[in-house]
C-alpha positions as CSV (number, residue, x, y, z in Angstrom):
1,M,117.0,139.3,92.0
2,V,114.3,138.2,89.6
3,K,113.1,134.7,90.1
4,E,112.8,132.6,87.0
5,K,109.3,131.3,86.4
6,T,109.1,127.5,85.9
7,N,106.3,126.2,83.7
8,K,104.9,123.1,85.3
9,V,104.0,120.6,82.6
10,E,100.5,119.2,82.8
11,R,100.6,115.6,83.9
12,L,99.1,113.3,81.3
13,P,96.3,111.0,82.6
14,I,97.2,107.4,83.3
15,T,93.7,106.6,82.3
16,N,94.7,107.0,78.7
17,D,95.5,103.4,77.6
18,Y,98.7,104.4,75.9
19,I,100.0,106.2,79.0
20,F,98.8,103.3,81.1
21,K,100.8,100.8,79.2
22,R,103.8,103.1,78.9
23,V,104.0,103.4,82.7
24,F,103.2,99.9,83.8
25,A,104.8,97.8,81.0
26,F,108.0,99.8,80.3
27,E,111.2,97.9,80.8
28,G,112.5,98.6,84.3
29,N,109.0,99.3,85.7
30,E,108.2,95.7,86.6
31,S,108.2,96.6,90.3
32,I,105.5,99.2,89.7
33,L,103.2,96.7,88.0
34,K,104.0,94.1,90.7
35,D,102.9,96.5,93.5
36,F,99.7,97.5,91.6
37,L,98.8,93.8,91.1
38,E,99.5,93.0,94.7
39,A,97.0,95.8,95.6
40,I,94.3,94.3,93.3
41,L,94.8,90.6,94.0
42,K,95.4,91.1,97.8
43,K,98.4,88.8,97.8
44,D,102.2,88.9,97.8
45,I,103.9,88.5,94.5
46,E,107.5,87.5,94.2
47,E,107.9,88.2,90.5
48,V,105.9,89.5,87.5
49,E,106.8,88.9,83.9
50,I,105.4,91.3,81.2
51,K,104.6,89.2,78.2
52,N,103.9,92.0,75.7
53,P,106.1,95.1,76.7
54,E,106.2,96.4,73.2
55,I,103.8,99.1,72.1
56,I,103.2,98.8,68.3
57,P,104.4,102.0,66.7
58,Y,101.5,104.3,65.8
59,E,101.4,106.1,62.5
60,K,98.7,108.3,61.0
61,D,97.3,105.6,58.7
62,E,97.9,102.6,61.0
63,K,95.5,100.8,63.1
64,R,95.8,101.5,66.8
65,G,98.5,99.5,68.6
66,L,97.7,96.8,71.2
67,L,97.6,98.6,74.5
68,D,96.6,95.9,77.0
69,I,99.2,94.4,79.3
70,K,99.6,90.6,79.4
71,A,101.6,89.3,82.4
72,Q,102.4,86.2,84.4
73,I,103.2,86.1,88.1
74,D,105.4,83.6,90.0
75,D,102.6,81.1,90.8
76,G,101.9,80.7,87.1
77,T,98.8,82.8,86.9
78,I,98.4,84.7,83.7
79,L,96.7,88.1,83.6
80,D,95.3,90.5,81.0
81,I,95.1,94.1,82.4
82,E,93.4,96.8,80.4
83,M,92.2,100.4,80.7
84,Q,88.7,101.0,79.4
85,M,87.9,104.6,78.7
86,E,84.5,104.5,77.1
87,D,81.4,102.5,78.0
88,E,80.6,100.6,74.8
89,K,77.9,98.6,76.6
90,N,79.9,95.4,76.1
91,T,82.3,95.2,79.1
92,E,81.0,91.9,80.4
93,E,81.1,90.3,76.9
94,R,84.6,91.7,76.2
95,G,85.9,90.4,79.5
96,T,84.4,87.0,78.9
97,E,85.9,86.8,75.4
98,Y,89.3,87.9,76.6
99,L,89.3,85.2,79.4
100,G,88.1,82.5,77.0
101,K,90.9,83.3,74.6
102,M,93.5,83.3,77.5
103,I,92.4,79.8,78.4
104,S,92.1,78.4,74.9
105,E,95.6,79.6,73.9
106,Q,97.3,77.9,76.9
107,L,97.3,74.3,75.8
108,Q,98.4,72.8,72.5
109,E,96.6,69.8,71.0
110,G,97.4,66.7,73.1
111,E,98.7,68.5,76.2
112,E,97.3,67.5,79.5
113,Y,94.6,69.6,81.1
114,I,96.6,69.6,84.4
115,K,98.9,72.1,82.8
116,L,96.2,74.7,82.6
117,K,97.0,77.9,84.6
118,K,94.7,80.3,86.3
119,S,93.6,83.2,84.1
120,I,92.6,86.6,85.4
121,V,91.1,89.6,83.5
122,I,91.5,93.0,85.1
123,F,89.6,96.0,83.6
124,I,90.0,99.5,85.0
125,T,87.0,101.4,83.7
126,N,86.5,105.1,83.5
127,Y,82.7,104.5,83.9
128,N,80.3,102.6,86.1
129,F,78.5,99.6,84.7
130,L,77.9,97.2,87.6
131,K,75.0,97.5,90.1
132,R,77.3,96.9,93.0
133,N,78.3,99.0,96.0
134,S,82.0,98.6,95.5
135,Y,84.6,100.2,93.3
136,H,86.5,96.9,93.1
137,S,84.4,93.9,92.2
138,V,85.9,90.4,92.0
139,G,84.0,87.7,90.0
140,K,84.5,84.0,90.3
141,V,82.6,81.0,89.0
142,K,80.6,79.6,92.0
143,F,78.1,76.8,92.5
144,D,74.4,77.7,93.0
145,E,72.9,76.9,96.4
146,T,71.6,73.3,96.5
147,L,67.9,72.9,95.9
148,P,66.1,71.0,98.7
149,E,64.9,68.3,96.3
150,E,68.4,67.7,95.2
151,Y,70.1,67.5,98.6
152,V,72.1,64.4,99.5
153,N,73.6,64.1,103.0
154,M,77.2,63.3,102.3
155,G,78.4,64.4,105.7
156,Y,80.4,67.5,104.4
157,K,80.6,70.2,107.0
158,E,81.9,72.6,104.5
159,E,81.0,72.4,100.8
160,D,83.0,73.5,97.8
161,E,81.8,76.9,96.6
162,I,84.2,77.6,93.7
163,A,83.2,75.8,90.5
164,S,86.5,76.6,88.8
165,K,89.7,78.0,90.4
166,Y,91.0,78.9,86.9
167,I,88.8,81.8,86.2
168,E,88.6,85.2,87.8
169,F,87.4,88.7,86.9
170,H,88.4,92.1,88.5
171,Y,86.5,95.2,87.6
172,I,87.7,98.6,89.0
173,E,85.2,101.4,88.4
174,L,86.9,104.7,88.9
175,P,83.9,107.0,89.2
176,K,82.8,104.9,92.2
177,Y,86.1,105.4,93.9
178,K,85.7,109.2,93.7
179,K,82.6,108.8,95.9
180,K,84.3,106.6,98.4
181,E,84.1,108.0,102.0
182,S,87.4,108.5,103.8
183,S,88.4,105.4,105.8
184,K,91.4,103.1,105.8
185,F,93.8,104.2,103.1
186,T,94.6,100.8,101.5
187,K,97.3,100.1,98.9
188,L,94.7,100.0,96.2
189,D,93.3,103.4,97.4
190,Q,96.9,104.7,96.9
191,W,96.9,103.6,93.3
192,M,93.4,105.0,92.7
193,C,94.6,108.4,93.6
194,I,96.8,108.4,90.5
195,F,94.0,107.1,88.3
196,T,91.6,109.8,89.6
197,Q,94.2,112.6,89.7
198,N,93.7,113.2,93.4
199,E,96.7,115.4,94.1
200,E,96.3,115.4,97.9
201,G,96.0,111.6,97.9
202,I,99.0,111.2,95.6
203,I,101.2,113.2,98.0
204,L,100.2,111.0,100.9
205,A,100.5,107.8,98.8
206,E,104.1,108.8,97.7
207,K,105.1,109.0,101.4
208,E,103.7,105.6,102.1
209,N,104.6,103.7,99.0
210,K,107.9,104.0,97.1
211,E,106.4,102.3,94.0
212,I,103.7,105.1,93.8
213,K,106.6,107.6,93.9
214,K,108.4,105.7,91.1
215,A,105.1,105.6,89.0
216,I,104.6,109.4,89.4
217,R,108.2,110.0,88.3
218,A,107.7,107.9,85.2
219,L,104.4,109.7,84.5
220,D,106.0,113.1,84.9
221,F,108.9,112.1,82.7
222,I,106.5,110.9,79.9
223,S,104.4,114.1,80.3
224,A,107.5,116.3,79.8
225,D,108.6,114.5,76.6
226,P,107.3,116.3,73.5
227,K,107.4,113.1,71.5
228,E,105.4,111.2,74.1
229,R,102.8,113.9,74.2
230,E,102.5,113.9,70.4
231,R,102.0,110.2,70.4
232,H,99.4,110.5,73.2
233,N,97.6,113.2,71.3
234,S,97.7,111.3,68.0
235,I,96.2,108.2,69.5
236,L,93.5,110.3,71.2
237,M,92.6,112.0,67.9
238,A,92.5,108.6,66.1
239,E,90.1,107.3,68.7
240,I,87.9,110.4,68.3
241,N,88.0,110.0,64.6
242,R,87.1,106.3,64.8
243,R,84.1,107.1,67.0
244,T,83.0,109.9,64.8
245,S,83.1,107.6,61.7
246,E,81.1,105.0,63.5
247,H,78.5,107.5,64.5
248,N,78.3,108.9,61.0
249,F,78.0,105.4,59.6
250,F,75.2,104.6,62.0
251,E,73.3,107.8,61.3
252,A,73.7,107.3,57.5
253,G,72.3,103.8,57.9
254,K,69.4,105.0,60.0
255,E,68.5,107.7,57.5
256,E,68.6,105.2,54.6
257,R,66.3,102.8,56.5
258,N,63.8,105.7,57.2
259,T,63.9,106.6,53.5
260,K,63.0,103.1,52.5
261,R,60.1,103.0,54.9
262,K,58.6,106.1,53.3
263,I,58.7,104.6,49.8
């Protein structure tokens, strides 16, 4: 008997921001996002609501759709989760701008400040940009240490360290994770195996975490759909064309400036 050959479809990378949102923000996949956020925030989450599940349809002449994920969890915290593929040397500035917008959009004129909710920006980057020995860096607004000349003995045994409980940054740098030595296999490590396409790690993670298994099934389903692959490729090509145009524009401007200097 001749065995039929089965062609295994190449799994699309979840690091592509379209695929990222397609997996985590698709209706019915809330439990996947919930588990991923629990791994990042190191806390139990009862419920997560995706505020922008839609992916703006992409056509050849259209601007790229919005592919970040805006969500809110049961304690009221609002989050912006985004996949960053290319280092445009503005990650810190972009994260700050995102968070500022999240805060400013919460309250209408006349509303009480007490209604303000905590805002968290989460960037998963396909590049390293922080001088830190950690693949997951958490940033909070903290007070500086007290200067000796400004010290006042108020009798506090423990001082406040956090200047604002409403602001938090999470940066996950994927290339750093690839260099991580084997140790405790945390829930976040499990998710990192999908992002770094670590097949051995994925097999182990699927056994330990049902949401990882569900995410892989979703990813394989998307990868096997010709329309999804076409959309993925179209968005990828649009990004390449955008970067090429920006490069050509920059080079043309540099050549024009050099020409003017010679005159």
